[in-house]
C-alpha positions as CSV (number, residue, x, y, z in Angstrom):
1,X,5.1,20.6,-15.0
2,X,2.3,18.1,-14.5
3,X,2.5,14.4,-14.7
4,X,1.2,12.3,-17.1
5,X,-0.6,9.4,-15.7
6,X,-1.8,5.9,-17.2
7,X,-4.4,4.4,-14.9
8,X,-4.9,0.6,-15.2
9,X,-7.8,-1.1,-13.4
10,X,-11.1,1.0,-14.1
11,X,-13.3,-2.1,-12.5
12,X,-12.0,-1.7,-9.0
13,X,-13.9,0.1,-5.9
14,X,-10.7,2.2,-5.2
15,X,-10.9,4.0,-8.5
16,X,-13.3,6.8,-7.7
17,X,-11.4,7.6,-4.3
18,X,-8.3,7.5,-6.3
19,X,-9.6,9.5,-9.3
20,X,-10.6,12.1,-6.3
21,X,-7.1,12.1,-5.3
22,X,-5.8,12.6,-8.7
23,X,-8.2,15.5,-9.2
24,X,-6.3,17.5,-6.4
25,X,-2.8,16.7,-7.9
26,X,-0.8,18.2,-10.8
27,X,-1.3,15.1,-12.8
28,X,-3.3,14.4,-16.0
29,X,-4.9,11.1,-16.7
30,X,-3.7,10.6,-20.4
31,X,-4.5,6.9,-20.8
32,X,-6.7,4.4,-19.3
33,X,-7.0,0.4,-19.2
34,X,-9.2,-2.0,-18.1
35,X,-7.6,-5.0,-19.1
36,X,-9.3,-7.2,-22.0
37,X,-12.1,-4.8,-22.2
38,X,-12.9,-1.8,-24.4
39,X,-13.8,1.3,-22.4
40,X,-16.1,3.9,-23.1
41,X,-14.7,6.9,-21.3
42,X,-17.8,9.0,-22.1
43,X,-19.7,6.5,-19.9
44,X,-17.4,6.3,-16.9
45,X,-19.6,7.3,-14.0
46,X,-19.6,6.6,-10.0
47,X,-19.3,2.9,-9.4
48,X,-22.8,1.6,-7.8
49,X,-21.7,-1.6,-6.3
50,X,-18.2,-1.8,-4.4
51,X,-16.7,-4.8,-2.7
52,X,-16.1,-2.7,0.3
53,X,-17.4,0.5,2.0
54,X,-15.6,3.4,0.2
55,X,-17.7,6.0,-0.9
56,X,-16.7,9.2,-2.8
57,X,-19.5,11.9,-3.4
58,X,-19.1,14.5,-6.0
59,X,-16.6,13.2,-8.1
60,X,-17.4,13.0,-12.0
61,X,-14.8,10.4,-13.1
62,X,-15.8,11.2,-16.9
63,X,-14.2,14.7,-16.3
64,X,-11.0,13.6,-15.4
65,X,-10.4,11.1,-18.2
66,X,-12.0,13.2,-20.7
67,X,-9.5,13.0,-24.0
68,X,-7.5,9.8,-22.5
69,X,-6.3,7.3,-24.7
70,X,-8.0,3.9,-24.1
71,X,-6.0,0.7,-24.0
72,X,-7.3,-2.9,-23.6
73,X,-3.7,-4.2,-23.1
74,X,-1.8,-2.6,-20.2
75,X,1.6,-3.7,-21.6
76,X,0.9,-1.4,-24.4
77,X,-0.3,1.4,-22.3
78,X,3.1,1.3,-20.4
79,X,4.9,1.2,-23.6
80,X,3.3,4.9,-24.5
81,X,6.4,7.0,-24.2
82,X,4.2,9.9,-23.1
83,X,3.3,8.1,-19.7
84,X,5.3,9.1,-16.8
85,X,3.7,7.0,-14.0
86,X,1.3,4.1,-14.1
87,X,-1.3,4.0,-11.2
88,X,-2.8,0.4,-10.9
89,X,-5.6,-1.0,-9.4
90,X,-5.9,-4.3,-10.6
91,X,-5.8,-8.1,-9.8
92,X,-2.8,-9.2,-7.6
93,X,-2.1,-12.1,-9.8
94,X,-1.6,-10.1,-12.9
95,X,-0.2,-6.8,-11.5
96,X,3.3,-7.9,-11.2
97,X,3.6,-8.7,-14.9
98,X,2.4,-4.9,-15.6
99,X,4.8,-3.6,-13.4
100,X,7.5,-5.6,-15.0
101,X,6.9,-4.1,-18.2
102,X,6.5,-0.7,-16.7
103,X,10.0,-1.0,-15.2
104,X,11.4,-2.2,-18.7
105,X,9.7,0.9,-20.2
106,X,11.3,3.4,-17.6
107,X,7.7,4.1,-16.4
108,X,7.2,4.6,-12.6
109,X,4.4,2.8,-10.6
110,X,2.1,3.4,-7.9
111,X,0.0,0.3,-7.2
112,X,-2.9,-1.0,-5.0
113,X,-1.5,-3.1,-2.1
114,X,-0.3,-6.0,-1.7
115,X,1.0,-5.7,-5.4
116,X,1.1,-9.5,-5.8
117,X,0.1,-12.6,-4.5
118,X,3.3,-13.7,-2.9
119,X,6.9,-12.2,-2.6
120,X,8.1,-14.6,-5.3
121,X,5.8,-12.5,-7.8
122,X,7.7,-9.3,-7.0
123,X,11.1,-10.1,-6.0
124,X,12.7,-10.2,-9.3
125,X,10.7,-7.1,-10.3
126,X,11.9,-5.3,-7.6
127,X,15.6,-6.0,-8.0
128,X,15.1,-4.7,-11.7
129,X,13.5,-1.7,-10.6
130,X,16.1,-0.7,-8.2
131,X,18.8,-1.5,-10.9
132,X,17.0,0.9,-13.4
133,X,16.1,3.3,-10.8
134,X,12.4,3.1,-11.5
135,X,10.1,3.9,-8.4
136,X,7.6,1.3,-7.5
137,X,5.7,2.0,-4.6
138,X,2.6,0.4,-3.1
139,X,-0.4,2.3,-1.3
140,X,0.6,1.9,2.2
141,X,-0.7,5.2,3.2
142,X,-0.8,4.7,6.9
143,X,2.7,5.9,6.7
144,X,1.2,9.2,6.5
145,X,-1.2,8.6,9.3
146,X,-0.2,11.6,11.7
147,X,-0.8,9.2,14.8
148,X,1.4,6.4,13.5
149,X,4.0,9.3,12.6
150,X,3.9,10.6,16.1
151,X,4.6,7.1,17.5
152,X,7.2,6.3,15.0
153,X,9.1,9.4,15.8
154,X,8.7,8.9,19.9
155,X,10.1,5.2,19.2
156,X,13.0,6.5,17.6
157,X,13.9,9.1,20.3
158,X,13.6,6.5,22.8
159,X,10.5,7.7,24.6
160,X,9.2,4.2,25.1
161,X,12.4,2.7,26.0
162,X,12.6,-0.8,25.2
163,X,9.4,-1.9,23.4
164,X,8.0,-5.1,25.0
165,X,5.0,-5.6,22.9
166,X,2.4,-4.2,20.4
167,X,-1.2,-5.2,19.7
168,X,-3.1,-4.2,16.9
169,X,-6.8,-4.5,15.7
170,X,-8.3,-3.7,12.3
171,X,-11.7,-5.2,11.7
172,X,-14.0,-4.1,9.0
173,X,-17.6,-5.0,8.0
174,X,-18.8,-8.2,7.1
175,X,-18.7,-9.7,3.8
176,X,-22.4,-9.3,3.3
177,X,-21.8,-5.5,3.0
178,X,-19.4,-6.4,-0.1
179,X,-19.6,-7.6,-3.6
180,X,-17.9,-10.9,-3.1
181,X,-18.4,-11.6,-6.8
182,X,-15.4,-9.2,-7.4
183,X,-12.1,-11.0,-8.1
184,X,-10.5,-9.6,-5.0
185,X,-12.5,-12.2,-3.1
186,X,-11.1,-15.2,-5.3
187,X,-8.4,-17.1,-4.1
188,X,-6.8,-18.1,-7.2
189,X,-6.5,-14.1,-7.9
190,X,-5.7,-12.7,-4.6
191,X,-4.6,-15.6,-2.4
192,X,-6.2,-14.5,0.8
193,X,-9.1,-12.3,2.1
194,X,-9.1,-10.2,5.1
195,X,-5.3,-10.6,5.8
196,X,-4.2,-10.2,2.2
197,X,-6.7,-7.3,1.7
198,X,-7.4,-5.1,4.7
199,X,-4.8,-6.5,6.8
200,X,-1.7,-5.5,4.9
201,X,-1.9,-1.8,6.0
202,X,-1.1,-2.7,9.8
203,X,1.1,-5.6,8.9
204,X,3.4,-3.0,7.3
205,X,2.4,0.0,9.7
206,X,3.2,-1.8,13.2
207,X,6.9,-2.8,12.4
208,X,7.4,0.6,10.5
209,X,6.5,2.4,13.7
210,X,9.0,0.3,15.3
211,X,11.6,0.5,12.6
212,X,12.0,-3.3,13.2
213,X,10.9,-6.0,10.8
214,X,8.7,-8.9,11.8
215,X,11.0,-11.9,11.6
216,X,8.5,-14.8,12.4
217,X,4.7,-15.3,12.5
218,X,2.1,-17.8,14.0
219,X,-1.1,-17.5,12.4
220,X,-4.8,-18.8,12.3
221,X,-7.7,-18.1,9.9
222,X,-11.5,-18.2,9.9
223,X,-12.9,-19.5,6.7
224,X,-15.8,-17.5,5.0
225,X,-19.0,-18.7,3.9
226,X,-19.4,-16.3,1.0
227,X,-16.2,-16.5,-0.7
228,X,-13.2,-18.7,-1.0
229,X,-10.9,-16.4,1.1
230,X,-10.6,-16.3,4.8
231,X,-13.0,-14.1,6.6
232,X,-10.5,-13.2,9.3
233,X,-7.2,-13.9,10.8
234,X,-5.0,-13.7,14.2
235,X,-1.2,-13.2,14.0
236,X,1.2,-13.6,16.5
237,X,4.9,-12.2,15.6
238,X,8.2,-11.5,16.9
239,X,10.6,-8.7,15.6
240,X,14.3,-8.9,14.7
241,X,14.8,-7.2,17.7
242,X,12.5,-9.3,19.8
243,X,9.3,-7.3,20.3
244,X,6.3,-9.4,20.6
245,X,3.1,-8.5,19.1
246,X,-0.5,-9.6,18.1
247,X,-2.6,-8.6,15.4
248,X,-6.5,-9.3,14.8
249,X,-8.1,-8.6,11.5
250,X,-11.2,-9.8,9.7
251,X,-14.6,-8.9,8.1
252,X,-16.5,-9.2,11.5
253,X,-18.7,-5.8,11.8
254,X,-22.2,-6.0,11.6
255,X,-22.0,-2.2,10.5
256,X,-20.4,-0.1,7.8
257,X,-17.0,1.1,9.3
258,X,-14.0,0.1,11.0
259,X,-13.0,-1.2,14.7
260,X,-9.5,-0.4,15.5
261,X,-6.8,-0.2,18.3
262,X,-3.3,-0.1,18.5
263,X,-1.3,-0.6,21.9
264,X,2.5,0.0,22.4
265,X,4.1,-1.0,25.7
266,X,7.7,-0.2,26.6
267,X,9.9,-0.2,29.6
268,X,9.4,3.5,30.2
269,X,6.2,4.5,28.4
270,X,3.0,3.2,26.9
271,X,0.5,4.2,24.4
272,X,-3.0,3.3,23.4
273,X,-4.9,4.7,20.4
274,X,-7.5,3.7,17.7
275,X,-5.0,5.2,15.4
276,X,-7.5,5.1,12.4
277,X,-10.4,7.4,11.7
278,X,-13.3,6.4,9.7
279,X,-15.8,9.1,8.6
280,X,-18.6,6.7,8.6
281,X,-18.9,6.2,12.4
282,X,-16.5,8.5,14.4
283,X,-15.9,12.1,15.4
284,X,-13.3,14.0,13.3
285,X,-10.5,13.5,16.1
286,X,-8.3,10.4,17.1
287,X,-7.0,10.2,20.5
288,X,-3.5,9.1,21.5
289,X,-3.2,8.0,25.2
290,X,0.3,7.9,26.7
291,X,1.6,7.2,30.1
292,X,5.1,7.8,31.1
293,X,7.6,7.7,33.9
294,X,9.6,10.5,32.2
295,X,10.7,13.3,34.8
296,X,9.2,15.7,32.6
297,X,5.7,14.1,33.0
298,X,5.6,13.7,36.7
299,X,2.8,16.3,37.3
300,X,0.7,14.5,34.7
301,X,2.0,10.9,33.9
302,X,-1.0,10.3,31.5
303,X,-1.6,12.6,28.6
304,X,-4.1,12.6,25.8
305,X,-3.2,14.1,22.2
306,X,-6.0,14.8,20.2
307,X,-5.4,14.7,16.5
308,X,-7.8,16.4,14.2
309,X,-8.5,14.6,11.0
310,X,-9.7,16.6,8.1
311,X,-11.6,15.3,5.0
312,X,-11.5,18.6,2.6
313,X,-9.2,16.8,0.1
314,X,-10.2,13.1,0.7
315,X,-13.7,12.7,2.1
316,X,-13.6,8.7,2.0
317,X,-10.5,8.1,4.5
318,X,-9.1,11.2,5.6
319,X,-6.6,13.7,4.1
320,X,-3.5,11.6,5.3
321,X,-4.3,9.5,2.1
322,X,-4.0,12.6,0.1
323,X,-0.6,13.3,1.8
324,X,0.5,9.8,1.0
325,X,-0.1,10.5,-2.7
326,X,1.2,14.0,-2.7
327,X,4.4,12.5,-1.2
328,X,4.7,9.9,-3.7
329,X,4.1,12.3,-6.5
330,X,6.7,15.0,-5.1
331,X,9.5,12.2,-4.9
332,X,8.9,9.5,-7.6
333,X,11.5,10.8,-9.8
334,X,14.3,10.3,-7.3
335,X,12.9,7.3,-5.2
336,X,12.2,9.4,-2.2
337,X,8.8,7.9,-1.5
338,X,6.6,7.1,1.8
339,X,7.0,3.2,0.8
340,X,9.0,1.5,-1.7
341,X,9.0,-1.7,-3.7
342,X,11.3,-3.2,-1.1
343,X,8.7,-2.5,1.5
344,X,6.1,-4.3,-0.7
345,X,8.4,-7.5,-1.0
346,X,9.0,-7.6,2.9
347,X,5.2,-7.1,3.5
348,X,4.5,-10.0,0.9
349,X,7.1,-12.2,2.9
350,X,5.3,-11.7,6.1
351,X,2.0,-12.6,4.4
352,X,3.8,-15.7,2.9
353,X,4.8,-17.0,6.4
354,X,1.3,-16.2,7.9
355,X,-0.4,-18.1,5.2
356,X,2.2,-21.2,5.7
357,X,1.8,-20.9,9.3
358,X,-1.9,-21.3,9.0
359,X,-1.5,-24.3,7.0
360,X,1.3,-26.1,9.2
361,X,-0.1,-24.8,12.4
362,X,3.2,-23.5,13.5
363,X,5.4,-20.7,13.8
364,X,7.1,-19.7,10.7
365,X,10.3,-17.7,9.9
366,X,10.0,-14.7,7.5
367,X,12.2,-14.9,4.5
368,X,14.9,-12.4,4.4
């Protein structure tokens, strides 16, 4: 039996990629909404200008939403008793109230990260969703990245021993490649820029690999000339179990694409990998280089695993993104999903501490 989807946030650069995802799922988009605006679904087509570099070829959005009901008010959409799941790509300052209405109407949610501006926006809603058994999930799809999953499994198995430190880098194209008039680059709407928008993926993924939450942070930011949000950020952090980490993210590249790196250093083994694959600039493989003192590795203490990334189901980023959404729709009714509303709250608590640290110029504890 298919799932009836209400889609909120038509004017968003992830809409077309997510419509491509939806076209491969057993779902039907039965309602759409761009809050405050009447949408003519007959004229929905591929978006020409995007705030980032995501592209999706060959997706006719109008076909997917043909026959869908059109709402101007998202709260009315989630009150439609035929809707099973609301899929949200909308502004961070207003998304929490939409989710709150969805939860009260028993409608499950999949929402573009980070879901809100601050943790306070989401904490009460998370408690209510958990109380009512309504699934609310952020788009943290690196939890289905095969390299990240391999590292998480090896950490859990004790392959690395005690993990001393991790370092991550996720840099993207400069703001000159992006539509900075879009609301995601407005501080009143989004709170932050690079850390709040591209940064959350790895701020979530690194402690997820360790299964060890970030406990405190020390952050510094670069202001952007083109927008009133930051162009980049550098974080130092410490986890609850004492692993030290660094993370560098920003709109720095003079070319489209991504510049990424992840290093993990333990007492018994180390790992180096770009982890991310970007079809705009790389070959369709991602290496994971591991060095170990394990007795089984004595003949070759350093080994490389090549992960093949495929794009048949999701050309923009790789099929692990499709895998993430498939896992969500397989498990949303029971809450067995890759990332939960509590994960979203924890992410926002880390971001809260980072922005506070930037203002104060010192280490800040992450709320619990």
